[in-house]
N, C-alpha and C positions, 0 to 999 in steps of 0.2 A: 212214273211214266215208263212204259215198255219200249226199250230201244231196239228197233229192228236191225238185223244184220243181213245185208245183201252181199253175196259173194259173186263177183263178176270177173270173167276171164278177159283181160284187156286185149287179147290177141284175136278174139272172135270177130266175125264180120257183123256189120249192121248194129253196132253197139247202141246207137240212138234209139232203136226199137226193142232193145233187150228189156224183158219184163221188169227186172230189178231196177234198171235205170229209169224206166217209165214211172214206176211207183215212187222212186226217190225224187224225180222231177215234180211229180204231183204234190208231194209233201212240201217242196220248196215254193210251189205256186200257192199253197195254202198257208204260207208264212211260218212253216215249221223249219227247224234247223237240221241239217244233215251233214255228217262228216264225209269228205270225199278225198280220194287220192290225187296228189299232184306229183310232179317229178322232183319236188323239193321235200316237203313234208305233207302230212294229211292236214287239210283245211276244214274248218267248221263253217259251213256255208249257210247263208240266209239271204232272202230277198233284200237287195241293197236299196230298194225303193220304199221299203216298209219299216216304219219305226217299231212295229210289233215284232217283226222278225229279228231286227238288229238287237232289240232289248233281250230277246231270248239268247242270242249269242253271248252277250255280256254276262247274263245271269248264269248260263251253263259254265262259262270259263271262270267266273269270278274276276273279271277283267275290269280295270279302271275305265270309266266312260270317257276320259279325255284322250284315250288312245285310239286314233283313227284306224279304220279297217281298210285293207286292200280290196279293191273291186276286181273280180275276175270275169273275163269275157271270153266268148268263143270265136268272135269275129272282130277284126280290127275296126270295121265300120260301126260297130255298136258304140264306140267311144264318142262319135259325133253327137249322140243324144245328150251327153252330160259334161262335155268339155268345151270351153269357149274357143280355144285355138290349139293348133298342132304345130309347135315350133319345128323348124326344119331338122334340127338335130334329133328331136324326138322321133320324127318320121323315119329318119335314117336308121335309128336304133330299133324301131319297131320292125322295119323291113329285115334287119340283120338278125335280131335276137328273139323275135316273137314267132311262134310260141317258144317260151323258154323262161329261165329263172331271172327275169329282169322286170322290176316294177318301176314304172315311170310316173312322176308326179306332174300333174297339169293344173292349170286354172280351171275351176269347175263352173258349170252353169248352175244358177240357183233354181230351186224348186223341182228338181228332177230326182235326185237321190235323197235318202233320209239324212237329215242333218246329224243324226246320231251316228251314222256310218262314217261321216267325215269329221266327227267331233267338232262341228261348227266352224271348221276352217274354210278358207276360200279356195282351197286346193283339193284335189282328189288323186289318190294313188291307184294305178290300174296295171293289171298284167294279164297276159294270155298264157295259161299253163300248157306245158308240153306233156300231157298225159291223155291217152285216148279215152279213158273212162271219164275224166274231168270234162273234156271237150264234148263228149256225147251228152253228159248230164247238162252242161251249160246250154247246148243247142236245144235239147228237148224241153227244158223249162222256159227258155226264151227270155230270161231275165239276167240283168247284171247281178252277180252274186258277191256279197261281202263275205270274206273268208279269212279270219286269222287262223293260226295253228290250232288244231283240234285237241288241246290239252288243257288241264287246269292251269290258270294263270300262274306264271313263275316257274313251272316245272319244265323238264326237258320236252321238246317238241316231239310229236309222234311220227315215226317213220314206218309203222305198219298199223294195221287195223286193231290189233290186240292192244297196242299202246292207247289208242282212243278209248277202247272199251274199259281199260283199267281206270282211266280218269273220268270218263263222262257217261258210263252206263247208267241208265235211269234218268239222265238229265237232258238227253236230246232224242229226237224222233228216230234217227237211224244212222247207220254207218255203212257206207258203200265200200266194200272191201275189194280193192283192185290190186292187192299184193303189196310188197314192199316198195318204198320210194327209191329213187336213184341218187340224186345229188346229195341229199342228207341234211343240208343246211338251207335256210330260207333264201328267198330271192334277194338279189341286190336291189336296194331302193335308191333311185336316182332322181333328184329334183331337177327337172328341166324347165322350171319357170325362171331360172337365172340365165344370164348370158353365158356363163361358164357353168355347166351342170355340176351338181354337188352330190356325192355319195353320202346318203344319210345312214345307210346300213350296208356293210359289205356282205356279199353272198355268192351265189353260184356263178355270176358273171363278174370277172375281176376288173379292177381299175385298168390294168394293162390291156385287156380285151376291148374295153370301151374306148380307150384312147387311140387304139389302132383304127377305129372307125370314125370318130368325131373329133379327135384332137384332145386338147387339154380338158381334164376332169379334176375337180377338187374333192378333197375329203372333208366332211363336216368336222370342225375343230373339236367337237365333243368326243369324237372317236379316239382321240389321243390325249385330250386334256379334260380331266374329271371336273375342273372348275367351270368349264364352258357349258352353257345351256344347250342341250341338243335341239336341233331344228325339228326333229321328229319326236312328238310328245312321248310315244311309247318307249323311246330309247333311254328314258331316265329311270325306268324300273328295272329291278333285278329279274332276270329271266333264266330259264333252262336249268335251274338249280336242282341237284339231287337232294335227298333228305339229309345226308351227312354234310358237314361243312367241307368245302372244297378249297384247297390251297394250290396255287400254281408255284412251281419251284424253278427259279432262275439260277441254275448252277450246274455243277458237274454231276455225273451219275453217282460218284462217291458221296457227294453232299446229300443227295436224295436218299441214298442208302442209310446214311447216318440218321436222317430225319425219321425214316421208317422205324429203325431200331429204337430210337428214343421213345416214340409213341407206343411201340409194342411193349417196351419195358415199363411204361405207365399203365399197362393193362388194356390198351385200346386195340380194337380190331381195325386194321389199317388197309385201305384200298389204294391201289396205285394204277393210274392211267398212263400206260406206256405205249410203245409201238412194237411191231414185230421184231425190229432190229435190237430192241433193248429189254424186252420183257423178261428174258431169262436172267438178267442181271440183278433184278430186284426180288426181294423176298417178303413182299407184303402178304397179309393174310388173304387178300384177294387182289391179284395183279392181272389186269386185262390189257391185251394188245388191241389198241384202237387203230387199226390200219397200219400202213407202212410210212415211215418218215420220208422215204424216197418217192412215195406216191401220195402227196398230200390230199388228193381227191378221195383216196380210200379212207383217210382219217375223217374227212368231212362226212362221208357216207355213214361211217360207224359211230360218230360222236354221240348222238343222242341215245342210241340204243345202249352204248357203253355206260353212260351216266345213269340210265334206268336200271341197268344190270347191277350197279352198286346198291341200288335200293333193295333189290331182291336179295342181295347177299348180307344186308343189314350191317354194313360197316359203320364205324364210329367217326372216321375221318378219312378224307381222300386227298392224296397228293397227285398232281399231274405234271408231266413234262410240259415244256413250252415249245412253240413252233415258230418258224420264220414268219415275219409279218409281211410277206409278199405273196402275190397271187391269191389262191384260195386259202393260203395260210392266214391271210388277213381276216377272213371270215371265221376261220377256226378260232383264232385268238380272241376275236370279238365275242364269240359265244362263250368261250371258256372264262374270259374275264367277267362277263355278265353272270355266269353260273357261280363263279367264286366270289362275287361281290367285290371284285378287284383286290382280293387278298393274294399277295405275291410274297413269297419268301426268297430273299436274295442271299446268295452265298457270301 
């Protein structure tokens, strides 16, 4: 398959009628799959009403089919077509955080969306992305679009179009290049079918932000307890992994330095994920500053590109600093633990 690349300036007027957006929308209407930019990561979009389109998403990613997909919409009113009810708390959150990096889980109507998109569950996950190119594409095609991250399953999510091309060139119809994303980690997934909403995946909207709007919010037990079964099927799989084994290091800088030296003495090429505050302290073969510890949002923005950069550098092993499990740090640590397969070295 020849994968088309459409480059679109997100700052131009009348994006909905941009020729590249129009062609990408036509592809979606014809049940092809197209990668699109959002404010979090690039998504791999397909018609959520079509089994054919959803099967193409799974095939391109190599993704397990019991992993439900998030449905993307351009207008809040679209949700009425495939959701049975709008809980009051969900409405408040939609008003406050949509468009934005918050996915809300609702009870779904039967017979509207592809059962393959919702993995046969009685719920559906929905969000409204905060990216002008994504919104223009969604409006132009007029469809609810199922869109997981546009990467090979298990690998770091793509934060620019080149990452998509590296993973999926020749496997999908097109890539709508709207420039680099902003947030850098995926949306927060919040189950609003319970009386007290439950975060199934931490992301760009923090638990603290949610609680300032609707009060108490719980975390899925599986986020902190490996023995618990996650409520979201996709959360049981390893994600975001670089090619080399990744280990999180819970200890002092001196302890991490000793680990680096030990592996170098064994003849291994060592990568180190650090921050701007600490990067000069380590002497890995490849040491990369992934944002600032004092500004965790910058770490989130740079995280996936940093993991992909280690692939380019062909390291044998990667050590990573750990981060506070509060605010957006919760999302960062969730992604790092998934990428490492929960491999943590304690001092």
